[in-house]
N, C-alpha and C positions, 0 to 999 in steps of 0.2 A: 480418464485421460485428460491432460491438460489440452486447453483450446483457448485460442485467441478470440476474445470477446468481441462481437459485432454489435452494431446498433440495435439489432433485434434483440439481444440480451440485456440492453442497458436498463429496461424496465424491471426486469427480474433482479438486476444487481441492485436497483434502487430500493426495491422491497426487502431484500437482504440488509442494505445497510439501514434503512429505517427501523428494521426490528431491533438494531442494536444501537439505534442513536446515533449512528455515524454519519458525516455529512455526504449529501447525495445532490445538493442543489447545482453543482457545477459538472456533472458527468459528462454532459454533452458539450461544454466549452473547455475543459480541460485538455491541455496538450500532453497527450499519451504516449509515451515512450512504447510502453507495452500493457496491455490490459487483458489478464489471463483468468480463465475459470475452470472448474470441474462441474460437469453435468451429470445428473443421474435421471435416466429416463425422460431426457429432453429438459429437464428442470435443473436451473444454475443452483447449485448447493456451496459452492465455495468460490471466492474470486480474491484477487489481489492485482494491483497494477503499479506502475511507475510512471509518475508524472515528469515530464521534462520541463525543468524551471530555470531557463536561461544559462544553460551548461551544468545543473545540478540535477540528480534526480531524487525525487521524493517517494518513498513508498506509501502507497494510500489504499484504502478499502480492502484491507485483508479482513476478510469475513467468512465465517463458515456456518452453514445452518445448524442449529443445536443437535438436530438427529444425526449429522455427521461428524461431530466434532470427535476429536480422539483418534482419527483414522489417520492423521499426517497430511490432510490435503493441504492446509495451510503452510506448513512446511515444505511440501513439493512445490508449491506455488513460489514461494519467496525463494527457493533454491532455483527454480528455473529462471526467475528474474535477476537473481544475482548472476546466473551465467550470462545472460543476454547482456548485463550491463558491462561484464567483463569483457565480453567478444566485442562490444562496442567502444572499448577504451575506456570506460569510466573506472574511477578508483575508490568512489565511496558513493553510499547510498544513505539518505537522511529520512527521518520520519517523526511525527509527532503523534504522541498518544496520551491519553487519559489514565488508562487502567491496564494496558497490556505491556507496560514496561518490564514487568518481571519476565513475561514470556520471550519477548525480543531479547533481553539481555542474557537469559539463561540459554536459550535454544538457537538464537540466530545471530550471537555475537554482536549484537548493537551496544554501543556504549554511551552513557549520557554525556550531554554538551550542554553548556550554557547557552542560553537562546541568543545572547550576544556575540557567540562564535560563528552563527549561522552564516552561511555565503549569502551575497546578494541574491542569488536566484530563489533561494529558499525563502529569504525574507519577503521577496516580492509575491509568492504564492498565495492564492486564495486561502489556503490551509493556515499559513502562518499569520496572515494579516486579519482573520477572523473568523473562519470556519470552524478552526479549533479554538478552544479557550485559551487565555494567555497564560494558564498554569498547566497545560499540557506539557509533558516532557519532550525534550528535543534529544533525539539520539542519532548516532551515526554509526555506520559499519563500513569497514574498509572491504571493498570488493576482493574476493579471493577466487 
């Protein structure tokens, strides 16, 4: 069951992100539009969030514990975030990824975009400015 993550779950999220080498240093300072998770027996096993970046939304922290992968949890979270973005009037979601580009292009309808095409809000995000390497793929999805 999808839940809104509270500050009590941030340490569990940090542990999941660290396990995969994903950025976690700004969890408390990011301006979250929505931060969602799925727990099993009280333990966070999957998470995804949308960071509000000066009028744009950046998909972040999509992660699932290896023991729970393949069960559609990440897809459910991204779908829920897409719906929230649509209901709030957004028309696109951005993301930066090093190695999940094939998943997001095949299963989530994200398309590759040149970094030079990123809107100002995304360019100003901590992810774009340095938390993600400069060779990370920039992708965009039209909210449907």
